[in-house]
Structure formats: structure tokens, C-alpha cells
C-alpha positions in Angstrom: -10.1 23.0 9.1 -11.2 20.0 7.2 -10.2 16.1 7.0 -7.8 15.7 4.3 -5.3 17.3 3.4 -2.8 18.0 0.3 -0.2 17.1 2.4 -1.6 13.6 3.4 -2.9 13.1 0.6 0.5 13.1 -1.6 1.6 11.5 0.8 -0.6 8.4 0.3 -0.8 8.8 -2.7 3.4 8.1 -2.3 3.3 5.1 0.4 0.7 3.8 -2.5 3.8 3.9 -5.3 6.1 2.2 -3.0 3.2 0.1 -1.4 3.6 -1.5 -5.0 5.9 -1.7 -5.6 7.1 -3.5 -2.4 3.5 -6.1 -2.5 5.0 -6.4 -5.7 1.2 -5.6 -7.0 1.2 -6.2 -11.3 1.5 -3.5 -12.3 5.2 -3.8 -10.3 5.8 -7.6 -11.5 3.4 -10.2 -12.9 3.1 -12.1 -9.7 2.2 -15.0 -12.1 4.6 -15.6 -14.4 8.1 -17.9 -14.5 10.1 -15.7 -15.8 13.6 -14.8 -14.1 14.0 -11.5 -14.9 10.5 -10.4 -14.3 10.0 -12.4 -10.6 11.7 -9.7 -8.3 9.7 -11.2 -5.1 8.4 -14.5 -6.6 11.7 -16.2 -7.0 12.5 -17.0 -2.8 9.3 -19.5 -3.4 9.9 -21.4 -5.9 11.9 -23.7 -3.9 9.2 -23.9 -1.8 5.5 -26.0 -1.3 2.6 -27.1 1.5 2.9 -25.2 4.3 5.8 -24.1 3.5 4.8 -22.1 0.5 1.5 -21.2 3.4 3.4 -19.8 5.6 5.1 -17.6 2.3 1.9 -16.2 1.4 0.5 -15.4 4.1 3.5 -13.0 5.5 3.5 -11.7 1.7 -0.7 -11.2 2.9 -0.1 -9.2 6.3 2.5 -7.4 4.7 0.4 -6.1 2.4 -2.2 -5.4 4.9 0.5 -3.2 7.0 1.0 -1.5 4.0 -2.5 -0.7 3.6 -2.6 0.0 7.3 0.2 2.8 6.8 -1.9 4.5 4.2 -4.7 4.2 6.3 -4.1 6.7 8.7 -1.9 8.3 6.9 -4.8 9.5 4.4 -7.6 8.9 6.6 -6.5 9.8 10.0 -8.9 9.3 13.1 -7.3 9.5 16.4 -9.7 8.1 19.3 -9.9 10.2 22.5 -8.6 8.9 25.8 -11.4 6.5 27.5 -14.0 6.2 24.7 -16.9 3.2 25.3 -16.9 0.0 24.1 -19.0 1.2 21.4 -17.1 4.1 19.6 -13.7 1.8 19.9 -15.9 -1.1 17.8 -17.2 1.4 15.3 -13.2 3.3 15.0 -12.7 -0.8 14.2 -15.2 -0.6 12.2 -14.1 2.5 9.6 -10.9 1.3 9.8 -12.3 -2.9 7.7 -13.5 0.2 5.6 -10.9 1.9 5.3 -8.1 -0.7 4.1 -11.3 -2.7 2.0 -11.9 1.1 -0.4 -7.9 0.6 -0.5 -7.7 -3.5 -1.6 -10.9 -2.4 -4.0 -8.3 0.8 -4.9 -5.6 -1.7 -5.7 -7.7 -4.0 -7.6 -9.0 -1.2 -9.6 -5.9 -0.4 -10.4 -3.9 -4.5 -11.1 -6.9 -4.4 -13.4 -6.4 -1.7 -15.3 -3.1 -1.6 -15.9 -0.6 -3.0 -17.8 3.0 -4.6 -16.5 5.5 -2.1 -17.0 8.9 -3.2 -18.3 12.3 -3.0 -16.1 14.2 -0.5 -16.5 11.4 2.0 -15.5 10.3 0.7 -12.2 13.5 3.6 -10.9 11.5 5.9 -12.2 7.8 5.3 -10.7 10.0 4.2 -7.0 11.4 8.6 -8.0 7.9 9.8 -8.7 7.1 8.4 -5.4 10.4 9.6 -4.4 9.5 13.3 -5.3 5.3 12.8 -4.7 7.0 12.0 -1.1 9.2 15.3 -0.4 6.1 17.5 -2.2 4.0 16.1 0.8 6.9 17.2 3.2 6.9 20.6 1.9 3.2 20.6 2.3 3.4 20.1 5.5 5.5 22.6 6.4 3.7 24.8 5.2 0.7 24.1 6.4 -1.2 22.6 3.3 
């Protein structure tokens, strides 16, 4: 048994595509635009400023961190044994931060390399994510 399984990599890929759509990143939604048709998640933030806008932005960053944590746990699982020492727990926390940094770099590269897709193509991306998740479930059921 290796560290990486085909089912976990496929599930992580599916989760990554859903995370792109859910956190309104560039291939799905452009956060810099002010066109009402293309603003999927940012339309509610137009009426806020100051602390209220900061809280909305902070919530967006927390949502992205939760998605990254979920993806990191699926692709790179690192279980800690019960009763492990503080040094092992600190090393695991450092590895977790490195996994999140790697996912952030992958997300940044994805945003830089892809142009914004049309609004009517977003369901195709999510359907592809669903098919990848279904393939992951089939691979996991087969022991891969």
C-alpha cells in the first residue's frame, strides 16, 4: 500500500473543482468585475463597507481554508496515533501548513493559467467534478 491511492487523488481533484466554484475563483467567477450577470458570490458584498465588508471577506477566506483543509485531508491523509508526543504533533501541524501552502500555490497557478469561463459552462465543470467523484467512489469500492 502506497501513500497515494487513485481513489483519494480522484476525490481530491473533484473536491478541488468544487472548491474553485464554491469559493468563486477565477475560472468560474471573476471577483474584480462589477457585471451583475457574472458576479455569483460578490453581489451581496456591494452594499457593505468597513468592518462589515471585512467580516464578509474574512468569512470568504475561512471558507477557502476549510475547503483546502478538506482537500488536504483527502489527498494527503496523515493520521496521528493516540498518545503521540508534542514533537510529533508539532511536526504534523507543520506538515499540514505545508499541504495548505501547496494547495494555495496550485490554486494560484490555476487562476493565473485559466481564463474566466462563460456562465453557461459552469454546470459542465461541476458535472465533471461529479463524474470524478463518482469515479473515485467506484475506485474506492474496488480497493484502488
